[in-house]
N, C-alpha and C positions, 0 to 999 in steps of 0.2 A: 537432455544435457545429462552428461554422467560425470564428473570431475570428481573426486574426493578429495582435493587438495583446496577446495571452495568450504569456508564457516560462515553463519552469516550472526548480527549482532541485532537485535530489534529495541529500539530505544521507547521503551514505555512508563517510563516514568512520572512523566508533564501531568499535573494536574488540571491542566485544561479550564486557565480561569474564566475566558471568556464563554467557556459552553452552560456556564452558572447552575453549575448541578457538582450534587455531593458523589455523585459518580465518576470514579476516573475516566478521563479521555480514550482512552484505551478500549475502555468496554464498553462506550456508544456503540448504537446499532445502526449498520447499513443493511439496506434488505436483509433484516433480521437477524442478522450475523456480526459479533462486535468486531470492532476495527482492526482488532489482533489476527483474527482470523483468516483474514483475506490474507498478509503479509504472511503469515505462518503457510498457507495451504499453498502459496505460490510457491515459497521456497521449498514446500516439501516436491512440489512436481516437477523441481528442477535438481532433484536427487539431492540437494542440500539439508543434511540427517544433523549436522551439528549446528543447531541454532540454540542460540543464549537470548533471553530476553533482560532487558534492564527495568526493574521495577520500583517506584519508588511510592508516590501519593498513590492511596487505598492498594497500597500492596499486599493485602490480606485479600481484597477481592480477587486481583488480577490474578494471583498467585492460585486461587483456587479455581479459578477458569483455567488456567492453564495446563491444570492437572490432566486435562482431556488432550493432552499433546505431550511429547516425547521430546523437552527442550529444557535447556539449562538456565536454571533462576537468580541471578545475583541482585541485591539490593542497593540500590543507591539513597543511602540515607539523608546525605545532604543533594540537593537538586543545585548543583555548582556550576552549571552547564555540559554543553554535548560532548565537549573533550572528558570532562571528569567523568561523564558515563559510562565512556567505552573505556577509560582506564581501571573501570571497576573492575574488570576482565583482565586486568594485566597477569597476575597470577595465573588465570586458568589458561592461558594463553602461553603459557613459560614453556610447557613439555608437547607444546603442538609448533614447532617450527613451519616456516615454511608453507604454511596457511593463508591464503588470499580470504579477506576478510569483506566480506558484501556486510553493510552499515546500513540500514534503515529506519528512518522511524516509523513510529506505529500507528499516525495519522496518515498516512498513503495507500488507502487500501484500493483505490483504482488501478494501481500498477498490476502489468498482466505478467502472467507466468511467461508467456513468449519473450516479454521487454526484458526479464529479470535473464533470462537465456543471451539474448543479443549484449546486456552490459557486461556475461561475464564472458562473452567471447570476445567482445572490444577488449575488455581489459588483460585478457590472455595476450593480446597481441603484444603487451610492455608490462607484464606483470610485477615489475622493480619500480615502475609510475605509478604516482597514484589516479584514480580514476575519481572524477566528480563527474554526476548526472545533471545536467542543466536541463532547462525549458524557454522557451519565448510565449509565457503566457498573455493571454489581452491586458490582465493587471498585474502589474508587479508589485505593487504597494505591499510592504512588511517584507517581502523577501529579501534574501542577501543578493548583493550585485556580482555576474562575474567578470574579471579584470583579465581579458586578454592579453599575451602576447602580440605585440604591436607586428613583428617582423614573419611571427608565424603562429596562425588561427587556431592550431593544432592546440596548442599549449598556450597553459594557464598562468595569470601573474599572481592573481591572490582573489580572492571573496570578502566582499564589504558588506559587514550586517547593515539592513536599513537607518537602524538608528546613531550608526557610526559614517555616514556614506556623506560627502559634501554633495551639493545641486548640482553637480555635473555628472557625479554617480547613478543619484539617483532617477539619471536620466537612460541608462543604460536597460535595455528591454532583457537580455539575457539574465536570468536568473538561477541561484542554487535550489535545487529540488530538495538538498537535506540527504542524498542517496551517493555512499560513498565504496569504493574498492580499493583497500589497502593491504598489502602484503604484511603480516605480523610480525617481520622481521626487521621492517620499519616502523611500522605505527606507534607501535609502546613507547618507543624513542625519540619519534617528533613530537608526541602527547604531554612527554618529559617536561619538555621543553617550551609548552603552552602557557602564558602567562595571561594573567584576567584584566591586565590592562585595558579598559574599554568602558563606556556609558552604562552596560548592565553589569560589571564585577562580575561577569564568567568568563569560564575555561571555553573558547569557543574551538567545536572540532574545525572548522573553517583555517583558522590560523596552520593547521599543518599544511596548507599550500603555500605560504610564504616562506614558512620552517624550511621547507622541503625543498625549494628553490636557491634557497641561501647554502645547501648541502647537494648542489646538484641533484637533486629528486624532481624529477619533474612530473607535473601535472596535466594529465589529458581529459577534458571534455568530453561526453557522450551526451549529444542531443536528443531528448525525446521526439520522436515522431509526432507523437500527440500529447502536447502540451498538460491535457488533461488527467494523464495520469500520472503525475507528479505533483499533483495540487493536494498542497496539506490542509487537513480539518482544524479547523480552531473555533469556531463561533458553530451554535445553532443554523443559523442561514448557510453555511460551507457547507454545514450536514446536508441540509436539504438540498442543497448543488449536487452535491456528489451523489445522492439517493437519485437525481433526476439521470447524470451523467450512469448510474451503474446500472439502471434499467434501461438504456439507451443499449450501452454493451450488452446487456443479457439478451434484450429481444433482436438485436441485430445478429448476434450468435446463432439464434434459434431461427431465424428466417432465412441465415445463409445454408440450414440442413432442411428447409424446406415447410417449416410453418407459416402459416397465414396470420398475422394480427389487421382488426379491421380497426380502423383509429387508434393505431397502438399508443399514442400517448395519454390514452385514457385507461390502458392496461399495467396490471402489476404483477411480475413475475417474480418468485422469492428464487433466491440463488442456489436452493437443491432440488428445485421442481426440475423435470426431465420430459421433454417432450419428444413426441416424433413425427416424419413425415405425414403432409398432408393432413395435421391438426389446423382446424379454423376456430380462431378465437374471436367472438363480437367484444364490441365494443365495455369499457367497464367492468371488466372482469380481476378478481383477485384471486391471484391462484399461488399458495405459500408452502411452505413445511417440504416433508419429503413426500412430494404428490408427482403420481408418473401418470400422464395421459396418453395413452396408445395408439397406434397410427389409424389415420382416418377420423378423429370423433370432432364432433364441432358442439360448441361451448355455447351456449346464448347469453346473451349481453348479460349484465349485472350480476351472475353467476360469483359464489364465492367457494372456493376448495381449496381445505387445507387436507395436509397428510392421508391421502386417499389416492387409490388404484382406481383409473377409467379404463377398461378394457379398449380394445377396436374397436372402432367406426359407433362410437356410442355418441348418440346427440342427447343432450341436456339441453332444457329448457330453459328459456330466460328466467334469471332471478334461484336459478338452484345453488341451495346451500350442502355442500356434503362435507361433513368432518369424520376423520376416522371411518372410512368407509369404501368397500371395494363393490363397483359397479360394474356390473358385466352383461347384463343383458335388458336392463331396465332404460323406460324413458323416465326420467327424473325430471317432478317439478317439485319445488318449495310447499 
């Protein structure tokens, strides 16, 4: 996807209280990479180069990590809600008229680059409507519920947060993933009308749907094909679940390219690892870092490989330990 009219805002100011950690939530790791890494790289794969990150809690640590990327950083000094966070970029976008802005929380690292492409294509069909990304998770607790138009299921009437929802609304299965696409020509005008008259006393970005409807600006819902991609991470338990899902995504991708995993549920593959076809990996292996395993290699069970290059048709004995090495013609046993 190549469209210079698209920008992105990543919301990364939250403390993540339920993580029970001094580390900002944005920097917690999934498959050895901070959560922020996955969102930024997915956007870059879609040629979105104008990326802004809203930081707040632990800003100095998040900003230090963001030096690895070409992004615009803005501080939300008080965490007053998602609408307030986005509004921190109001002045920044004043000289960028007509930009379609993709808004994503930093805690949705399972979102795939192809899905971002699909969201953009969906929004481009009606760029002056609001696009909200929705899903139907197995457990909808804690998420904002999607209120659809009774006469036309394409359009939304509103989003009700869990703490503000009544008993009937809590039965709704469709939820808000916290991912939006809105043109800058309407986004900040709508945000200026958002109030904090709710249980949390926060400025909810979700309110732009209701306000937009009053101004005849409609909202369309893009439903994720795989609800797991929109899953937010708010606790250590959710982080561990996301780790398992990410591993499934990674290994499925490699299997589609001709790699064989024996008992794949026991094998760990890092996000930067590169594998070739006809590689066979036995159970209980850990392979991580900038590791390359070339065509036809056989990796014995319980092996640990990190930041290494394994040349073609090498067979590693079980329990091999390879760190920062180039293995070209040896049968290695630890």
